[in-house]
C-alpha positions in Angstrom: -22.4 27.4 6.4 -24.8 24.5 6.0 -24.8 22.0 3.2 -28.4 20.9 3.5 -31.2 22.6 5.5 -34.5 21.1 6.5 -37.1 22.5 9.0 -35.6 20.5 11.9 -31.9 19.8 11.3 -28.8 21.3 9.9 -26.1 19.0 8.3 -22.7 20.8 8.3 -20.3 20.8 5.4 -18.0 18.3 7.0 -20.9 15.9 7.4 -19.6 15.0 10.8 -22.0 17.1 12.8 -25.8 17.2 12.7 -27.4 20.1 14.6 -31.0 20.0 15.9 -32.4 23.5 15.2 -35.7 23.1 17.0 -35.5 21.7 20.5 -39.2 20.9 21.1 -40.1 17.3 21.9 -42.4 16.9 18.9 -39.8 18.3 16.5 -37.0 16.1 18.0 -39.1 13.0 17.4 -39.6 14.0 13.8 -35.9 14.9 13.6 -34.8 11.5 14.7 -37.1 9.8 12.2 -35.7 11.9 9.4 -32.1 11.2 10.5 -32.6 7.5 10.2 -33.2 8.0 6.5 -30.5 10.6 6.0 -27.6 9.1 7.7 -26.9 6.3 5.2 -26.8 9.0 2.5 -24.4 11.2 4.4 -22.1 8.3 5.2 -22.0 7.2 1.6 -21.2 10.8 0.5 -18.4 11.1 3.0 -16.9 7.7 2.0 -16.6 8.6 -1.6 -13.1 9.0 -3.0 -11.5 8.3 0.4 -8.6 6.1 1.3 -9.1 2.8 3.1 -6.6 1.6 5.7 -4.9 -1.6 4.9 -4.3 -2.6 8.5 -7.1 -1.0 10.6 -6.7 -3.3 13.7 -3.9 -4.7 15.8 -3.1 -8.4 15.5 -2.7 -10.7 12.6 -3.9 -8.8 9.5 -7.2 -10.1 8.1 -7.4 -10.4 4.3 -3.7 -11.1 4.0 -1.6 -14.3 3.7 2.1 -15.1 4.4 3.9 -16.5 1.4 7.4 -17.6 0.4 9.8 -15.0 -0.9 10.5 -16.6 -4.3 7.1 -18.0 -5.1 3.9 -16.6 -3.4 1.9 -19.7 -4.3 3.9 -21.5 -1.6 3.5 -21.0 2.2 6.0 -18.8 4.0 9.0 -20.1 5.9 8.4 -21.6 9.3 8.5 -18.9 11.9 7.6 -16.0 9.6 5.2 -13.8 11.4 3.5 -10.5 10.3 1.7 -8.7 13.1 0.2 -5.2 13.7 1.1 -3.8 17.0 0.0 -0.3 18.0 -0.8 0.5 14.4 2.6 -0.7 13.1 3.0 -3.8 10.9 6.1 -5.8 11.9 7.5 -8.3 9.4 9.3 -10.3 12.1 10.3 -13.9 12.5 12.1 -15.9 9.8 13.3 -13.9 6.9 12.2 -14.6 3.3 8.5 -14.0 3.3 5.8 -11.9 1.7 2.6 -10.6 3.3 0.2 -10.7 0.3 -3.3 -9.4 -0.1 -6.1 -11.8 -0.9 -7.7 -9.1 -3.1 -6.6 -7.9 -6.5 -6.0 -4.3 -7.4 -5.6 -2.6 -10.8 -5.6 1.2 -10.7 -5.0 2.7 -7.3 -3.1 5.1 -5.1 -1.1 3.5 -2.3 0.6 5.4 0.6 2.6 4.1 3.5 5.5 4.8 5.8 8.3 2.3 6.2 11.5 2.0 8.3 14.4 -0.4 7.8 17.4 -1.4 9.9 21.0 -1.2 8.7 20.6 -4.6 7.0 17.1 -3.9 5.9 15.7 -5.4 2.7 12.1 -5.3 1.8 9.8 -4.4 -1.1 6.2 -3.5 -2.0 4.5 -5.9 -4.4 2.2 -4.3 -7.0 -0.1 -6.1 -9.4 1.4 -9.5 -8.5 -0.2 -12.7 -9.8 -1.1 -15.5 -7.4 2.0 -17.4 -8.1 5.7 -16.7 -8.9 8.0 -13.9 -7.7 6.4 -10.5 -7.5 9.7 -8.9 -8.5 9.7 -10.6 -11.9 6.1 -11.7 -12.5 4.4 -8.5 -11.2 6.1 -5.3 -10.0 8.3 -4.8 -6.9 9.0 -1.4 -5.6 12.2 -1.7 -3.7 12.8 -0.8 0.0 16.5 -1.7 0.7 19.2 -0.1 2.8 22.4 0.4 0.8 24.3 -1.5 3.6 22.4 -4.7 2.9 24.3 -5.0 -0.4 27.0 -2.5 -1.1 27.3 -3.7 -4.7 23.6 -3.3 -5.5 22.6 -1.4 -8.6 20.4 1.7 -8.3 17.4 -0.3 -9.5 18.0 -2.8 -6.6 17.9 0.0 -4.0 15.0 1.9 -2.4 12.9 3.6 -5.1 13.7 1.2 -7.9 11.4 -1.1 -9.7 13.5 -4.2 -9.0 16.3 -4.6 -11.6 14.2 -2.8 -14.2 14.0 1.0 -13.4 16.2 3.1 -11.1 14.9 6.0 -9.2 15.4 9.6 -10.6 17.3 10.3 -7.4 18.0 8.6 -4.1 16.2 10.3 -1.1 16.0 7.3 1.2 16.7 8.1 4.9 18.5 5.2 6.7 16.9 3.9 9.9 14.2 6.6 9.8 10.6 6.7 8.7 10.2 7.1 4.9 7.0 7.7 3.1 6.0 6.3 -0.3 3.2 7.5 -2.5 2.5 5.2 -5.4 0.0 5.8 -8.2 -0.7 3.1 -10.7 -3.2 3.9 -13.4 -3.3 1.9 -16.6 0.3 1.6 -17.8 1.5 4.6 -15.9 3.4 4.5 -12.6 4.3 7.5 -10.6 6.1 7.3 -7.3 7.2 9.9 -4.7 9.5 9.1 -1.8 9.6 11.6 1.0 7.6 14.1 -1.2 10.3 13.8 -4.0 9.3 12.4 -7.4 11.5 9.3 -8.1 9.6 7.4 -10.7 7.4 8.6 -13.5 7.1 6.0 -16.4 4.8 4.7 -19.0 5.3 0.9 -18.6 4.0 0.2 -22.1 7.3 1.6 -23.4 9.5 -0.5 -21.1 10.6 -3.4 -23.2 14.0 -4.3 -21.6 14.4 -7.9 -20.6 15.9 -8.4 -17.1 17.3 -11.5 -15.5 15.7 -13.5 -12.6 17.8 -14.6 -9.7 18.3 -18.0 -11.5 19.6 -16.2 -14.6 16.5 -16.8 -16.7 14.7 -14.0 -18.6 11.8 -12.3 -17.0 9.1 -10.6 -19.0 9.5 -6.9 -19.7 7.6 -4.4 -17.7 5.4 -3.8 -20.7 4.1 -7.3 -20.5 3.5 -7.6 -16.7 0.0 -8.0 -15.3 -2.3 -5.0 -15.3 -4.0 -6.2 -12.1 -3.0 -8.3 -9.1 -2.1 -8.6 -5.5 -0.2 -6.1 -3.4 2.1 -7.0 -0.5 5.1 -6.4 1.6 8.3 -8.4 1.8 10.8 -9.1 4.6 14.2 -10.2 3.5 16.1 -8.2 6.2 19.1 -9.5 8.1 20.3 -8.6 11.6 17.1 -8.9 13.5 15.6 -5.6 12.3 12.5 -6.5 10.2 10.7 -4.0 8.0 8.2 -1.8 9.8 5.1 -0.4 8.0 2.6 2.2 9.3 -0.1 4.5 8.0 -0.7 2.2 5.0 -3.8 3.2 3.0 -5.2 2.6 -0.5 -7.6 4.4 -2.8 -9.2 2.8 -5.9 -8.9 5.0 -9.0 -11.6 5.2 -11.6 
């Protein structure tokens, strides 16, 4: 049962419990001395290959900044507010903002749950540069209710890489919690929504030029950055901002 055995202690496989085998006073003192040396090792072992929560505490998220919807080098609109309450990130206040990480990410697995209102429009920024529009200068995985824009193309709805790639199938659940699992490694992106595979592409083969909102050309997916910021957008109407929970990330080797 035990992973490591010494004369005085037993460290269990889950590394969450350490049992004192010998209860004598002398042995307990020796045991505590040994534990002070062993605990850092066991903690490092248990942290290896684990996910890290993006929003571990309630309040204004630390390590994140609010930026403008169309250019994240600019401050967000007045009144835009992103706050974590009871473990749920709420993109409330004025619409038209991004909550952008201060850190860059290259190869990673990102998981989170999201919920939209009937006029919900959001997105997840991936590998975004420090300036410009993540949808065209980085990658934006869409989160948009079909009622927000009934004329939207499949690539502009939930599960699409905005205006570039449509999901294999549409499995978004309106006004309910949905779960994304996103894996980006090198030029490959793989996305599942509600446990259904919806994107599986080698971005190095995606050379189609798409149009920005102003009608100008955006670079193809092949030529987008291989590292950058991550973030969440609020462009919803109707007073129902995007909600995010259980967001966590794991760096891939």
